[in-house]
OpenMM code with the backbone's topology and positions (N, CA, C; nanometers):
from openmm import Vec3, app, unit

residues = "MET LYS ILE ALA ALA SER GLN LEU GLU PRO LYS PRO ASN LEU ILE LEU ILE ASP GLY ASN LYS SER PHE LEU SER ASP ILE LYS SER MET THR VAL VAL LYS GLY ASP ALA LYS SER PHE SER ILE ALA ALA ALA SER ILE ILE ALA LYS VAL THR ARG ASP ARG MET MET LYS ASP TYR ALA LYS LYS LEU PRO GLY TYR GLY TRP GLU HIS ASN LYS GLY TYR ALA THR ARG GLU HIS ILE GLU ALA ILE ARG LYS LEU GLY ALA THR GLU LEU HIS ARG LYS THR PHE LEU ASN ASN ILE LEU SER ARG THR GLN GLU GLU ILE LYS PHE GLY VAL".split()
positions = [
    Vec3(4.1068, 15.3588, 20.2653),
    Vec3(4.0973, 15.3226, 20.4054),
    Vec3(4.0163, 15.1922, 20.4131),
    Vec3(3.9083, 15.1949, 20.3296),
    Vec3(3.8142, 15.0757, 20.3427),
    Vec3(3.8886, 14.9436, 20.2910),
    Vec3(3.9622, 14.9686, 20.1782),
    Vec3(4.0406, 14.8559, 20.1301),
    Vec3(4.1435, 14.8043, 20.2257),
    Vec3(4.2076, 14.9050, 20.2882),
    Vec3(4.3119, 14.8666, 20.3761),
    Vec3(4.2574, 14.7859, 20.4955),
    Vec3(4.1577, 14.8384, 20.5558),
    Vec3(4.0820, 14.7876, 20.6601),
    Vec3(4.0375, 14.6411, 20.6280),
    Vec3(3.9935, 14.6139, 20.5145),
    Vec3(3.9447, 14.4774, 20.4779),
    Vec3(4.0430, 14.3810, 20.4549),
    Vec3(4.1653, 14.4230, 20.4359),
    Vec3(4.2737, 14.3255, 20.4202),
    Vec3(4.3632, 14.3014, 20.5511),
    Vec3(4.3174, 14.3650, 20.6598),
    Vec3(4.3883, 14.3442, 20.7856),
    Vec3(4.3792, 14.1926, 20.8354),
    Vec3(4.4861, 14.1400, 20.8729),
    Vec3(4.5000, 14.0074, 20.9263),
    Vec3(4.5926, 14.0099, 21.0474),
    Vec3(4.5562, 13.9825, 21.1653),
    Vec3(4.4206, 13.9224, 21.2002),
    Vec3(4.3130, 14.0432, 21.1924),
    Vec3(4.1910, 14.0155, 21.1616),
    Vec3(4.0770, 14.1050, 21.1611),
    Vec3(4.0612, 14.1774, 21.3052),
    Vec3(4.0711, 14.3092, 21.3081),
    Vec3(4.0526, 14.3715, 21.4248),
    Vec3(3.8989, 14.3687, 21.4783),
    Vec3(3.8819, 14.4043, 21.6129),
    Vec3(3.7601, 14.4113, 21.6646),
    Vec3(3.6933, 14.5609, 21.6456),
    Vec3(3.7947, 14.6513, 21.6276),
    Vec3(3.7539, 14.7861, 21.6166),
    Vec3(3.8675, 14.8692, 21.5378),
    Vec3(3.8173, 14.9612, 21.4442),
    Vec3(3.9012, 15.0511, 21.3734),
    Vec3(3.8715, 15.1871, 21.4278),
    Vec3(3.9872, 15.2486, 21.4815),
    Vec3(3.9888, 15.3927, 21.5179),
    Vec3(4.0213, 15.4730, 21.3927),
    Vec3(3.9398, 15.5739, 21.3705),
    Vec3(3.9588, 15.6572, 21.2689),
    Vec3(3.9820, 15.8073, 21.3026),
    Vec3(4.0862, 15.8661, 21.2578),
    Vec3(4.1245, 16.0079, 21.2972),
    Vec3(4.0347, 16.0835, 21.2165),
    Vec3(3.9510, 16.1856, 21.2653),
    Vec3(3.8632, 16.2627, 21.2182),
    Vec3(3.7147, 16.2291, 21.2418),
    Vec3(3.6307, 16.2876, 21.1545),
    Vec3(3.4832, 16.2608, 21.1781),
    Vec3(3.4197, 16.1875, 21.0584),
    Vec3(3.4976, 16.1340, 20.9581),
    Vec3(3.4339, 16.0603, 20.8430),
    Vec3(3.4750, 15.9087, 20.8647),
    Vec3(3.3739, 15.8456, 20.8470),
    Vec3(3.4020, 15.6853, 20.8489),
    Vec3(3.3624, 15.6259, 20.7081),
    Vec3(3.3487, 15.4892, 20.7078),
    Vec3(3.3094, 15.4195, 20.5775),
    Vec3(3.2452, 15.2963, 20.6325),
    Vec3(3.1661, 15.2424, 20.5375),
    Vec3(3.0926, 15.1163, 20.5656),
    Vec3(3.1794, 15.0034, 20.5710),
    Vec3(3.1740, 14.9191, 20.6774),
    Vec3(3.2542, 14.8013, 20.6930),
    Vec3(3.1861, 14.6973, 20.7762),
    Vec3(3.2348, 14.5742, 20.7646),
    Vec3(3.1835, 14.4855, 20.8639),
    Vec3(3.2482, 14.4726, 20.9873),
    Vec3(3.3510, 14.5664, 20.9970),
    Vec3(3.4401, 14.5810, 21.1261),
    Vec3(3.3802, 14.6929, 21.1874),
    Vec3(3.3483, 14.6942, 21.3179),
    Vec3(3.3086, 14.8190, 21.3963),
    Vec3(3.4088, 14.9235, 21.3847),
    Vec3(3.3667, 15.0528, 21.3680),
    Vec3(3.4680, 15.1640, 21.3622),
    Vec3(3.4201, 15.2768, 21.4576),
    Vec3(3.5188, 15.3521, 21.4879),
    Vec3(3.4788, 15.4831, 21.5692),
    Vec3(3.5727, 15.5902, 21.5316),
    Vec3(3.5106, 15.7056, 21.4905),
    Vec3(3.5912, 15.8226, 21.4530),
    Vec3(3.6285, 15.8906, 21.5860),
    Vec3(3.7478, 15.9519, 21.5684),
    Vec3(3.7911, 16.0287, 21.6778),
    Vec3(3.8434, 16.1538, 21.6403),
    Vec3(3.7818, 16.2775, 21.6613),
    Vec3(3.8361, 16.3982, 21.6224),
    Vec3(3.9551, 16.4370, 21.6937),
    Vec3(4.0646, 16.4797, 21.6189),
    Vec3(4.1904, 16.5023, 21.6781),
    Vec3(4.2428, 16.3788, 21.7451),
    Vec3(4.2317, 16.2629, 21.6836),
    Vec3(4.2548, 16.1450, 21.7278),
    Vec3(4.4006, 16.1105, 21.7563),
    Vec3(4.4913, 16.1836, 21.6735),
    Vec3(4.6245, 16.1601, 21.7020),
    Vec3(4.6715, 16.2163, 21.8354),
    Vec3(4.5990, 16.3004, 21.8970),
    Vec3(4.6281, 16.3679, 22.0345),
    Vec3(4.5543, 16.2900, 22.1363),
    Vec3(4.4641, 16.1925, 22.1005),
    Vec3(4.3855, 16.1243, 22.2037),
    Vec3(4.4131, 15.9723, 22.2145),
    Vec3(4.4744, 15.9203, 22.0985),
    Vec3(4.4865, 15.7855, 22.0850),
    Vec3(4.6362, 15.7460, 22.0472),
    Vec3(4.7132, 15.6649, 22.1327),
    Vec3(4.8389, 15.6248, 22.0904),
    Vec3(4.8387, 15.5445, 21.9640),
    Vec3(4.7381, 15.4740, 21.9391),
    Vec3(4.7281, 15.3904, 21.8172),
    Vec3(4.7161, 15.4811, 21.6908),
    Vec3(4.6279, 15.5740, 21.7154),
    Vec3(4.6138, 15.6726, 21.5940),
    Vec3(4.7427, 15.7620, 21.5819),
    Vec3(4.7962, 15.7937, 21.6877),
    Vec3(4.9257, 15.8863, 21.6768),
    Vec3(5.0455, 15.7998, 21.6013),
    Vec3(5.0454, 15.6706, 21.6491),
    Vec3(5.1486, 15.5766, 21.5761),
    Vec3(5.1229, 15.5640, 21.4359),
    Vec3(4.9884, 15.5403, 21.4027),
    Vec3(4.9625, 15.5138, 21.2592),
    Vec3(4.9930, 15.6451, 21.1739),
    Vec3(4.9449, 15.7646, 21.2401),
    Vec3(4.9887, 15.8843, 21.1683),
    Vec3(5.1391, 15.9052, 21.1433),
    Vec3(5.2207, 15.8614, 21.2353),
    Vec3(5.3652, 15.8842, 21.2055),
    Vec3(5.4108, 15.7771, 21.1023),
    Vec3(5.3569, 15.6565, 21.1070),
    Vec3(5.3864, 15.5488, 21.0095),
    Vec3(5.3409, 15.5957, 20.8655),
    Vec3(5.2359, 15.6499, 20.8610),
    Vec3(5.1772, 15.6992, 20.7295),
    Vec3(5.2572, 15.8197, 20.6703),
    Vec3(5.3035, 15.9125, 20.7646),
    Vec3(5.3900, 16.0295, 20.7212),
    Vec3(5.5141, 15.9818, 20.6646),
    Vec3(5.5801, 15.8996, 20.7393),
    Vec3(5.7211, 15.8326, 20.6808),
    Vec3(5.7027, 15.7644, 20.5652),
    Vec3(5.5917, 15.6788, 20.5547),
    Vec3(5.5689, 15.6133, 20.4310),
    Vec3(5.5339, 15.7061, 20.3130),
    Vec3(5.4664, 15.8033, 20.3291),
    Vec3(5.4273, 15.8931, 20.2301),
    Vec3(5.5541, 15.9714, 20.1925),
    Vec3(5.6369, 16.0079, 20.2801),
    Vec3(5.7633, 16.0726, 20.2465),
    Vec3(5.8570, 15.9897, 20.1707),
    Vec3(5.8566, 15.8641, 20.1883),
    Vec3(5.9471, 15.7888, 20.1246),
    Vec3(5.8828, 15.7619, 19.9779),
    Vec3(5.7602, 15.7469, 19.9613),
    Vec3(5.7010, 15.7415, 19.8360),
    Vec3(5.7189, 15.8645, 19.7443),
    Vec3(5.7171, 15.9767, 19.8060),
    Vec3(5.7413, 16.1023, 19.7419),
    Vec3(5.8797, 16.1192, 19.6874),
    Vec3(5.9700, 16.0714, 19.7616),
    Vec3(6.1144, 16.0559, 19.7149),
    Vec3(6.1137, 15.9704, 19.6009),
    Vec3(6.0555, 15.8674, 19.5896),
    Vec3(6.0592, 15.7635, 19.4724),
    Vec3(5.9838, 15.8433, 19.3598),
    Vec3(5.8771, 15.8960, 19.3806),
    Vec3(5.7948, 15.9726, 19.2789),
    Vec3(5.8875, 16.0867, 19.2088),
    Vec3(5.9654, 16.1468, 19.2992),
    Vec3(6.0628, 16.2534, 19.2474),
    Vec3(6.1609, 16.2129, 19.1580),
    Vec3(6.1974, 16.0863, 19.1602),
    Vec3(6.2986, 16.0267, 19.0573),
    Vec3(6.2195, 15.9908, 18.9315),
    Vec3(6.1074, 15.9526, 18.9451),
    Vec3(6.0206, 15.9156, 18.8149),
    Vec3(5.9599, 16.0245, 18.7512),
    Vec3(5.9175, 16.1392, 18.8233),
    Vec3(5.8661, 16.2551, 18.7816),
    Vec3(5.9403, 16.3781, 18.8270),
    Vec3(6.0590, 16.4018, 18.7722),
    Vec3(6.1445, 16.5199, 18.8160),
    Vec3(6.0841, 16.6536, 18.7903),
    Vec3(6.1236, 16.7436, 18.8639),
    Vec3(6.0821, 16.8829, 18.8462),
    Vec3(5.9866, 16.9336, 18.9285),
    Vec3(5.9251, 16.8524, 19.0167),
    Vec3(5.8210, 16.8970, 19.1116),
    Vec3(5.8795, 16.9266, 19.2582),
    Vec3(5.9950, 16.8924, 19.2754),
    Vec3(6.0533, 16.9122, 19.4107),
    Vec3(6.0003, 16.8138, 19.5159),
    Vec3(5.9446, 16.7100, 19.4765),
    Vec3(5.8827, 16.6230, 19.5798),
    Vec3(5.9913, 16.5592, 19.6744),
    Vec3(6.1150, 16.5644, 19.6299),
    Vec3(6.2118, 16.5102, 19.7362),
    Vec3(6.2261, 16.5999, 19.8561),
    Vec3(6.1893, 16.7302, 19.8205),
    Vec3(6.1948, 16.8402, 19.9321),
    Vec3(6.0551, 16.8736, 19.9990),
    Vec3(5.9605, 16.8887, 19.9069),
    Vec3(5.8346, 16.9353, 19.9521),
    Vec3(5.7292, 16.8273, 19.9769),
    Vec3(5.7642, 16.7087, 19.9565),
    Vec3(5.6787, 16.5837, 19.9870),
    Vec3(5.5276, 16.6125, 19.9361),
    Vec3(5.5123, 16.6900, 19.8376),
    Vec3(5.3828, 16.7116, 19.7710),
    Vec3(5.3080, 16.8202, 19.8380),
    Vec3(5.3581, 16.8862, 19.9364),
    Vec3(5.2850, 16.9911, 20.0052),
    Vec3(5.2919, 17.1132, 19.8965),
    Vec3(5.1924, 17.2177, 19.9216),
    Vec3(5.1807, 17.3271, 19.8317),
    Vec3(5.2877, 17.4370, 19.8639),
    Vec3(5.4058, 17.4015, 19.8490),
    Vec3(5.5112, 17.5146, 19.8552),
    Vec3(5.5152, 17.5817, 19.7324),
    Vec3(5.5850, 17.7033, 19.7327),
    Vec3(5.5961, 17.7871, 19.6000),
    Vec3(5.6571, 17.7142, 19.4984),
    Vec3(5.7605, 17.6428, 19.5288),
    Vec3(5.8316, 17.5566, 19.4262),
    Vec3(5.7344, 17.4668, 19.3722),
    Vec3(5.6614, 17.3968, 19.4363),
    Vec3(5.5767, 17.2963, 19.3851),
    Vec3(5.4632, 17.3540, 19.2895),
    Vec3(5.4066, 17.4676, 19.3493),
    Vec3(5.3047, 17.5318, 19.2621),
    Vec3(5.3557, 17.5852, 19.1358),
    Vec3(5.4728, 17.6420, 19.1426),
    Vec3(5.5352, 17.6962, 19.0242),
    Vec3(5.5651, 17.5799, 18.9334),
    Vec3(5.6073, 17.4559, 18.9751),
    Vec3(5.6327, 17.3424, 18.8850),
    Vec3(5.5085, 17.2892, 18.8250),
    Vec3(5.3894, 17.2952, 18.9061),
    Vec3(5.2702, 17.2497, 18.8458),
    Vec3(5.2284, 17.3513, 18.7168),
    Vec3(5.2516, 17.4749, 18.7547),
    Vec3(5.2066, 17.5820, 18.6440),
    Vec3(5.3034, 17.5529, 18.5328),
    Vec3(5.4260, 17.5189, 18.5392),
    Vec3(5.5147, 17.5106, 18.4481),
    Vec3(5.5138, 17.3786, 18.3645),
    Vec3(5.5198, 17.2740, 18.4353),
    Vec3(5.5099, 17.1313, 18.3850),
    Vec3(5.3813, 17.0618, 18.3690),
    Vec3(5.2722, 17.1203, 18.4413),
    Vec3(5.1379, 17.0648, 18.4347),
    Vec3(5.1279, 16.9572, 18.5472),
    Vec3(5.0088, 16.9164, 18.5717),
    Vec3(4.9835, 16.8246, 18.6746),
    Vec3(5.0086, 16.6724, 18.6315),
    Vec3(5.0213, 16.5983, 18.7345),
    Vec3(5.0430, 16.4480, 18.6916),
    Vec3(4.9295, 16.3741, 18.7472),
    Vec3(4.9295, 16.2561, 18.7294),
    Vec3(4.8249, 16.1614, 18.7795),
    Vec3(4.8164, 16.1513, 18.9226),
    Vec3(4.9292, 16.1923, 18.9794),
    Vec3(4.9460, 16.1846, 19.1246),
    Vec3(4.8779, 16.3141, 19.2065),
    Vec3(4.8517, 16.4198, 19.1348),
    Vec3(4.7905, 16.5285, 19.1910),
    Vec3(4.6440, 16.5108, 19.2182),
    Vec3(4.5914, 16.5348, 19.3228),
    Vec3(4.4477, 16.5218, 19.3519),
    Vec3(4.3766, 16.6495, 19.2788),
    Vec3(4.2724, 16.6293, 19.2250),
    Vec3(4.2017, 16.7414, 19.1654),
    Vec3(4.1566, 16.8495, 19.2582),
    Vec3(4.1231, 16.8121, 19.3842),
    Vec3(4.0889, 16.9101, 19.4832),
    Vec3(4.1982, 17.0039, 19.5057),
    Vec3(4.3162, 16.9398, 19.5235),
    Vec3(4.4390, 17.0097, 19.5419),
    Vec3(4.4756, 17.1000, 19.4451),
    Vec3(4.4628, 17.0597, 19.3186),
    Vec3(4.4817, 17.1449, 19.1959),
    Vec3(4.3861, 17.2647, 19.1958),
    Vec3(4.2499, 17.2325, 19.2085),
    Vec3(4.1658, 17.3427, 19.2071),
    Vec3(4.1927, 17.4550, 19.3149),
    Vec3(4.2319, 17.4175, 19.4334),
    Vec3(4.2676, 17.5074, 19.5332),
    Vec3(4.3937, 17.5752, 19.5030),
    Vec3(4.5010, 17.5061, 19.4617),
    Vec3(4.6336, 17.5703, 19.4342),
    Vec3(4.6259, 17.6516, 19.3246),
    Vec3(4.5613, 17.6182, 19.2076),
    Vec3(4.5950, 17.6804, 19.0791),
    Vec3(4.4941, 17.8031, 19.0805),
    Vec3(4.3977, 17.8077, 19.1694),
    Vec3(4.3141, 17.9303, 19.1742),
    Vec3(4.3723, 18.0495, 19.2520),
    Vec3(4.4897, 18.0201, 19.3212),
    Vec3(4.5632, 18.1283, 19.3893),
    Vec3(4.6397, 18.2086, 19.3023),
    Vec3(4.6522, 18.3384, 19.3391),
    Vec3(4.7287, 18.4284, 19.2537),
    Vec3(4.8762, 18.4159, 19.2901),
    Vec3(4.9587, 18.4789, 19.1994),
    Vec3(5.0967, 18.4848, 19.2195),
    Vec3(5.1282, 18.5549, 19.3688),
    Vec3(5.0520, 18.6549, 19.4012),
    Vec3(5.0796, 18.7262, 19.5198),
    Vec3(5.0534, 18.6475, 19.6330),
    Vec3(4.9486, 18.5739, 19.6259),
    Vec3(4.9108, 18.4878, 19.7395),
    Vec3(5.0271, 18.3723, 19.7674),
    Vec3(5.0713, 18.3272, 19.6404),
    Vec3(5.1837, 18.2159, 19.6571),
    Vec3(5.3127, 18.2877, 19.7189),
    Vec3(5.3297, 18.4041, 19.6645),
    Vec3(5.4584, 18.4667, 19.7027),
    Vec3(5.4706, 18.4935, 19.8559),
    Vec3(5.3536, 18.5340, 19.9207),
    Vec3(5.3418, 18.5564, 20.0612),
    Vec3(5.2889, 18.4374, 20.1304),
    Vec3(5.2696, 18.3266, 20.0828),
    Vec3(5.2451, 18.2071, 20.1513),
    Vec3(5.0997, 18.2222, 20.1994),
    Vec3(5.0043, 18.2869, 20.1277),
    Vec3(4.8749, 18.2967, 20.1744),
    Vec3(4.7910, 18.1779, 20.1120),
] * unit.nanometer
topology = app.Topology()
chain = topology.addChain("A")
for resn in residues:
    res = topology.addResidue(resn, chain)
    for name in ("N", "CA", "C"):
        topology.addAtom(name, app.Element.getBySymbol(name[0]), res)
């Protein structure tokens, strides 16, 4: 986020951040908890980010087949978790995601817990 903000042209007067965590920047910023429900700018950015991520996941699915990213978009579906267990993690998988997912039991996965 910090890198993206530093590259904005023209430089904004204010950065609205969805959530409660910010970053150091020479541009003034303001966090907004549940910002996508309170700010049209944040809501629009959220939609753009989601569409962009979905497109990226479809491209990754071609480069790293077997994880079902063209369908699950990287979310912790049963199919995705089983693929990680079978094929292993990739450099795209966040460690926090893996720790959370791989610590779940087969029963929790089966019932979507």
